[in-house]
C-alpha positions in Angstrom: 0.0 0.0 0.0 1.4 3.4 -1.0 -0.4 6.0 1.2 1.1 9.1 2.8 -0.4 11.6 5.3 1.5 14.8 6.1 1.0 18.0 8.1 3.5 20.7 7.8 4.2 24.3 6.6 4.8 25.5 3.1 8.4 26.7 2.7 7.4 29.0 -0.2 4.3 29.9 -2.3 3.3 26.9 -4.5 4.7 27.1 -8.0 1.8 26.7 -10.4 1.8 26.0 -14.1 -0.7 24.7 -16.6 -0.2 22.1 -19.4 -0.9 23.3 -22.9 -3.7 22.1 -25.1 -7.5 22.1 -25.0 -7.7 20.2 -21.7 -5.1 22.2 -19.8 -4.2 20.6 -16.4 -3.1 22.7 -13.4 0.1 21.4 -11.7 1.2 22.8 -8.3 4.7 22.1 -7.0 5.7 22.9 -3.4 7.9 21.9 -0.5 6.6 21.3 3.0 8.6 21.5 6.2 7.7 18.5 8.3 8.7 18.4 12.0 10.5 15.3 13.2 12.1 14.4 16.6 15.2 12.3 16.6 16.3 9.8 19.2 17.6 12.4 21.5 14.3 14.3 21.4 15.9 17.1 19.4 13.7 18.6 16.8 14.6 18.6 13.2 12.7 18.7 10.0 12.3 17.0 6.6 11.6 19.0 3.4 9.9 16.7 0.9 8.9 17.9 -2.6 5.2 17.7 -3.2 3.1 17.9 -6.4 -0.6 18.1 -7.0 -2.7 18.0 -10.1 -6.1 19.2 -11.4 -8.7 20.4 -8.9 -6.4 19.7 -6.0 -3.7 21.9 -7.5 -6.2 24.7 -8.1 -7.4 24.4 -4.5 -3.8 24.7 -3.2 -3.1 27.6 -5.6 -6.1 29.6 -4.3 -5.9 28.9 -0.6 -2.3 28.3 0.5 0.9 30.4 0.6 4.3 30.4 2.3 4.2 29.6 6.0 0.7 28.2 6.1 0.1 24.8 7.6 -1.3 22.3 5.2 -2.6 18.7 5.6 -2.4 16.3 2.8 -2.8 12.7 1.8 -1.5 11.0 -1.3 1.2 8.7 -2.4 5.0 8.6 -2.9 6.2 8.6 -6.5 9.6 8.1 -7.9 10.4 9.2 -11.5 13.5 9.7 -13.6 14.7 12.0 -16.3 17.9 12.9 -18.1 19.4 16.2 -17.1 21.3 18.6 -19.5 24.6 16.7 -19.0 22.9 13.4 -20.0 22.9 12.0 -16.5 19.8 10.1 -15.2 18.2 12.0 -12.2 15.9 10.2 -9.8 13.2 12.3 -8.1 11.1 11.1 -5.2 8.1 13.3 -4.4 4.7 13.1 -2.6 1.8 13.3 -5.0 -0.9 15.1 -3.0 -4.3 13.8 -3.9 -6.3 15.6 -1.2 -5.3 18.8 0.6 -7.0 20.4 3.6 -6.7 23.3 6.0 -5.0 22.5 9.3 -5.5 25.9 11.1 -8.3 28.4 11.1 -8.0 31.8 9.5 -7.5 33.3 12.9 -4.5 31.2 13.6 -2.9 31.9 10.2 -0.1 34.5 10.3 0.2 36.7 7.3 3.8 37.8 6.5 3.2 41.3 7.9 1.8 39.9 11.2 4.4 37.2 11.4 7.2 39.8 11.8 5.4 41.5 14.8 4.4 38.2 16.4 5.9 37.5 19.8 6.8 33.9 20.5 8.5 32.0 23.3 9.8 29.4 20.8 13.0 30.8 19.2 12.5 28.6 16.1 8.7 29.4 16.0 8.0 26.0 14.5 10.7 26.2 11.9 14.2 24.7 11.8 17.2 27.0 11.2 19.1 26.1 8.1 22.7 25.5 9.0 25.5 27.8 7.8 27.6 26.5 4.9 24.8 24.7 3.0 25.0 25.5 -0.7 21.7 26.5 -2.4 22.0 23.5 -4.6 21.7 21.2 -1.6 18.3 22.7 -0.6 15.2 21.0 -1.9 13.6 24.4 -2.8 14.7 27.8 -4.1 
């Protein structure tokens, strides 16, 4: 059985594009920060790439932006392609088949409010990215 359920925060606004042709299909790509505790109870995070298609992608495009919590169910998919250098690249991503709100509008922080928000948690639910990591190592731009 290939079934995934996630709850996390969008690391950036979803990147949305449409296929060409008479039956254009909406495709939304995004990365979600998922909290994880390791064996020493230290908090860390995973940043899986996610993709949604059709009505689900349109729902995500209209209702979600950077920093918002999102819940989703779907499946893991692995695909390959040849890059510009001719090397085979393997991509593993979560295909979101159903997305839902995890917090109410009152709990959502807009970017303007987020900067003025007081919090006792120095990470405020997000993990700091360590110094010295090259942009190419991050799963998002």
